[in-house]
Structures are given as structure tokens and as C-alpha cells.
C-alpha positions, 0 to 999 in steps of 0.5 A: 496329353497321352501320346498313344491315344492321339496316335491311335486317334490319328490312325482312326482319322486316316483310316476313314478315308478308305472303303475297308474302314472298320467302323465297329472297331472304331466305335468300340475304341471310341466308347471304351474311354472318354479321353479317346473321344476328346483325342479324336475331336482334337485330331479332327479339328486340327486336320480341318484347320490345316486344310483351311490354312494350306492355301494361305500357307503356300502363298506365304512361303511362295510354294505353287501348290500344297495338295490338301490330300496328296500324302497321309497326313497322319502316317503310322509311326510318324503321326504325333510328330507330323501332327505337332510339326504341322500344328506349330506351323499352322498355328504359328502362321495364324497367330501372325495373321492379324485377321485370325479369329479367336474361335472355339471349335467343336467336331463330332466323329462319325457315329457319335454325337457331342454336346457342348456348352457355349457362352450365353447359356447355349447348349448344342448337341452336334449330330454325327459328323458335324462341326460348330465354330463359336467365335468372339462374343456377339458374333454368329455361331457357325455350323456345318451338318446338324445340331440341336440347340437349347438356348436359355431365354434372355430378352436382352440378347438374341443368338444367331446361327449361320449354316449353309448360307442361311441365318437363324435368329433366336431369343430362347428356345429349343430347336434342331437344324440341318442343311446340305446342298442348299436345303435346310430343315429347321424344327422348333420344339419350344419358343420361336425362331426367325430364319432368313434365306441367303440373299434376302433381308426379310425373316420368317418366324417358325413357332414351336411344333413347326418345321421350316423347309428352305430351298431355292430361296423359298420357305415352307412351314408345316406342323411337325411332331415334337417327339421326332425332332432331332430323333438321332439323339435317341439312336434313330433317324425319323423323317416326315416328308424330308428331301432326300438331299438331307437323308443322304447327308445324314447317312454320309455324316453318320457313317463318315462315307460319301452318299450323294443324290442330285437332280429331281431325286434330291428334292423328292420327299421321304417318310420313314425311319432308318436305323443306325448302321454302316453305309451299306445297311443304311443305303440298302434300307433307303432304297428298298423304301424309295425304289431308288437304286445305289451306284458306287464308284468305289468311294461315293454311293450315288442314289439314282432313279432308273425309271426316269421319274 
């Protein structure tokens, strides 16, 4: 392992918590060397594992509380040492935990995508700011964010993907899926996919050329342009009557900065194209196309309708 690369990756990771993050500099640094992308992914995954383990670790050592973000975890000058110390503690603790799953985890950084190959002929391209966990054989793939799946046909088995409480079952196809705030979009490029909403046992079949939009326990099927499925893979975001909740989530994951929309506005449909950029540029384009307004508290940008409509 190259310690200098991991130190730099750690600094970029913590820098994303601040409003003055240099996204152009980060992208330039990331794309200059394939090893940097791997180093950043390792740092991001380690950070996620630490956050997930802190409550159990605190209970095990009888500490009332260990705040997940009370200190800069990857402090400059001590990043790798701190990371190594925490990693040993976390991994050692998990290693003694009888229920700890053996999983392969992948994460894509802001403004980047990542293609991974999983067991059983499954290839997944993760959208920016997304995470995927592939546990032991026979267990569901767990996804947070967005991804495009290419699954080799095999009548003897099906692949299950869980995202946002939804369950997607496939027997060999190509499809894209994303979820945010209880809303899910599933577009099928080839083959068929079965989707099951939280709390229900029945499945809805989605065929090639169809999109399933699921929210509030209901699924709506409609035709979709195959050429626009997972358009983010070619460097643009194309929407056709997409709920603004999903659009805001795409911007947040891509830029690595929070963007929110709530209430009736979150369910409002949006059709249009957004070019990749920083949060300010993407939100500005969206507000111009929708007539919404952007309000900021210094960290989160909220999309609101000042007309009350």
C-alpha cells in the first residue's frame, strides 16, 4: 500500500464535509492515477464500517457514547495512523462477533462511477456516491444509491437486489435502479425483473422498455426510452417525469453535498436534462427548469415552492 496516496485520499474524504470543497481539484487528483481511485474507495468504505460499528463498540467497552462525527477522523498528519488504529479496533471487534457477515463492499466517490464484477456473472456499475454490498452466496445484493446491473442469464438461479426496502428479483437481464426517500425507479433495458414493495408479498413484473416507479406502496408502469436508461453512465442526467426526490438525490450523490426536497414538491415530476457540475450549477439549472427556489442553511440546499402550489 502506498501510504502517501492513502493520506491524500483521507484528506480529500474529510474535505468533502466542508462547503469550500475543491471538487475540480479532487476530480483531477482522482483521475490522474487508477491507484488513487482504489485508495479513496478503501478510505470511504473504512469510514462507513467505522460509523456502522461505533454503537456496538461503545457498548462493548461500556462507553456511554462515541459521537460518529465529533472529531476529524482523518486528521492531517495523523490520517493513516489513526485509520490503522481504528481499523484494527473495528475489524478486530467485528472478527470476534459471531454474526459478522462475510461481505464484499464497494463504493463510488462523488463525481465518479465504478464498475464491479460480482459472483455468478453479475456486473454492476455504481452511480456517483453509491454503495453496494455483496454478502455470502445466495444472499441478496444490498444497494444504496443507484446502479446499472448486467446479469448473465442462468435459469437455475435468480439474483436479488435490495434497495430502500424494495426487493428486486432477476433471472438474467440489464436494468437500472435508484432509490431515495421511499421512492424507487427501476428501468429495464433487457429481459424481465420482478419488484416487491416493502410489506407486500406479491411481485410486479417489469419488462424490457418499461420503467417502474414505486412510492407509497404503489407501483406505476410506463414505457421508457432504452437509450436514456442510466444516462449518467455517459455523463449526463436525463429525466422523463421523474419525481424530484430522485433528482435531488442524484445531485446530492454526484456532488457529494446534501440537496433535499420534501412534501408535495418531492413527488412532483420533472422532465429535462442536467449536465454534471458542482452543486450550485446543477441546482441552478434545476430551479430554472422547474420554477422552484433554492434555500441554503450553509450546508444543505433545500428546493422549495414559494408559490405554495
